[in-house]
Wavefront OBJ file of the C-alpha trace (Angstrom):
o trace
v 0.094 0.139 -0.005
v 1.307 3.205 -0.981
v 1.621 5.996 1.718
v -0.415 9.739 0.604
v 1.606 12.315 -0.381
v 2.146 14.968 2.244
v 1.383 18.610 0.728
v 1.848 22.280 2.533
v -1.671 22.026 3.545
v -1.514 18.920 5.722
v 1.985 19.664 6.604
v 2.486 19.337 10.450
v 5.644 20.747 12.066
v 8.056 18.765 14.749
v 6.305 19.339 18.797
v 7.747 22.133 20.380
v 9.127 19.910 23.338
v 9.849 16.313 22.886
v 10.525 13.689 26.045
v 13.645 11.744 25.927
v 15.243 9.459 28.218
v 18.037 12.147 28.733
v 15.268 14.989 29.204
v 13.117 17.376 27.398
v 14.003 18.673 23.842
v 12.495 22.081 23.035
v 12.434 23.595 19.974
v 11.629 27.315 18.411
v 11.466 28.921 15.105
v 10.417 26.256 13.254
v 11.598 23.135 14.617
v 14.948 24.625 15.783
v 16.231 23.017 18.741
v 17.069 25.363 21.790
v 21.199 25.995 22.601
v 20.142 23.638 25.673
v 18.629 21.124 23.798
v 21.547 21.292 21.667
v 23.946 20.854 24.846
v 21.606 17.784 25.927
v 22.270 15.878 22.666
v 26.223 16.683 22.875
v 26.313 15.594 26.372
v 24.430 11.900 25.223
v 26.451 11.662 23.040
v 29.113 11.928 24.737
v 27.765 9.296 26.989
v 26.929 7.021 24.502
v 30.838 7.210 23.159
v 32.282 6.482 26.671
v 30.005 4.016 26.631
v 30.834 2.831 23.369
v 34.749 2.983 24.959
v 34.340 0.773 28.090
v 32.847 -1.964 25.877
v 34.944 -1.906 23.588
v 37.773 -2.890 26.186
v 35.522 -5.089 27.912
v 36.801 -8.081 26.440
v 40.530 -7.535 27.080
v 39.727 -6.439 31.080
v 37.858 -10.056 31.278
v 40.220 -12.073 29.765
v 43.378 -9.859 31.676
v 40.796 -10.646 35.287
v 41.260 -14.479 33.676
v 44.566 -14.577 33.295
v 45.558 -13.052 36.992
v 42.959 -14.981 38.240
v 43.974 -18.633 37.270
v 47.503 -17.585 37.997
v 46.375 -16.269 41.594
v 43.953 -19.072 42.125
v 45.277 -21.837 40.439
v 48.927 -21.221 40.801
v 50.056 -21.615 36.818
v 52.871 -20.657 36.279
v 54.140 -21.206 32.552
v 52.619 -22.321 29.378
v 52.909 -25.807 30.020
v 49.716 -25.749 32.388
v 47.545 -23.440 29.926
v 49.479 -21.861 26.662
v 46.494 -19.386 26.294
v 47.000 -18.132 30.204
v 50.845 -17.473 29.592
v 50.271 -16.053 25.888
v 47.549 -13.414 26.816
v 49.460 -13.293 29.906
v 52.790 -12.380 28.255
v 51.578 -9.626 25.775
v 49.576 -7.761 28.437
v 53.192 -7.326 30.567
v 54.895 -6.490 26.778
v 52.058 -3.911 26.329
v 52.493 -2.337 29.783
v 56.071 -2.270 29.343
v 55.591 -0.502 25.702
v 52.980 1.783 27.016
v 50.294 0.655 24.472
v 47.939 -0.166 27.122
v 48.457 3.203 29.053
v 48.071 4.750 25.584
v 45.121 3.274 24.743
v 43.596 4.028 28.090
v 44.362 7.736 27.750
v 42.856 8.130 24.518
v 39.742 6.352 24.231
v 38.463 6.367 27.718
v 40.187 9.773 29.128
v 39.363 11.466 25.816
v 43.478 13.047 26.347
v 44.506 12.688 22.288
v 40.881 14.168 21.359
v 41.815 16.773 19.040
v 39.238 20.177 18.301
v 38.189 20.233 14.974
v 36.798 22.882 12.912
v 33.299 22.123 12.476
v 31.962 21.022 8.782
v 29.930 23.610 6.992
v 26.679 23.602 7.955
v 23.339 25.231 6.884
v 22.199 26.061 10.440
v 25.265 27.890 11.297
v 26.810 28.792 7.889
v 23.613 29.639 5.382
v 21.287 30.475 8.068
v 23.862 31.766 11.123
v 21.850 30.113 13.502
v 23.843 29.068 16.715
v 27.282 30.456 15.864
v 28.628 32.839 18.174
v 30.640 34.471 15.689
v 29.961 38.026 14.430
v 27.864 37.609 10.938
v 30.583 38.928 8.874
v 33.553 35.969 9.328
v 30.388 33.615 8.899
v 29.357 34.853 6.063
v 32.932 34.717 4.360
v 32.765 31.460 4.557
v 31.432 28.731 1.910
v 31.287 25.007 1.617
v 34.742 23.290 2.701
v 35.567 20.449 0.200
v 36.204 17.189 2.204
l 1 2 3 4 5 6 7 8 9 10 11 12 13 14 15 16 17 18 19 20 21 22 23 24 25 26 27 28 29 30 31 32 33 34 35 36 37 38 39 40 41 42 43 44 45 46 47 48 49 50 51 52 53 54 55 56 57 58 59 60 61 62 63 64 65 66 67 68 69 70 71 72 73 74 75 76 77 78 79 80 81 82 83 84 85 86 87 88 89 90 91 92 93 94 95 96 97 98 99 100 101 102 103 104 105 106 107 108 109 110 111 112 113 114 115 116 117 118 119 120 121 122 123 124 125 126 127 128 129 130 131 132 133 134 135 136 137 138 139 140 141 142 143 144 145 146 147
């Protein structure tokens, strides 16, 4: 079954408020988000990125915990006991010594290597000059960037 085509006469704009799990988003002037709503969305994106980083590292930390508990509880000392335990334990020690684990933790969990990048060209910011703290002359001089 084909949906009815929407026309200007039956167009309904987005509501002024939308309740989400991370707060109520408010819109103004034809469905543009308020600055507070934009901040809530960015905060939610940050939380989602941190959660994803945690989930990405969980298997490695789980393996590390298994290795440490087998050494502690079962007295495994070498590859003759369990080859995987010896291999993974050695790998973890080597990665700790060369700084790989510390670097990955700082970059992905603490976000220390994050760069501030110039925002991409946007219709809202550069075209309509909404939400941009710079003067209109600075924004007007910019055009679409090529990626």
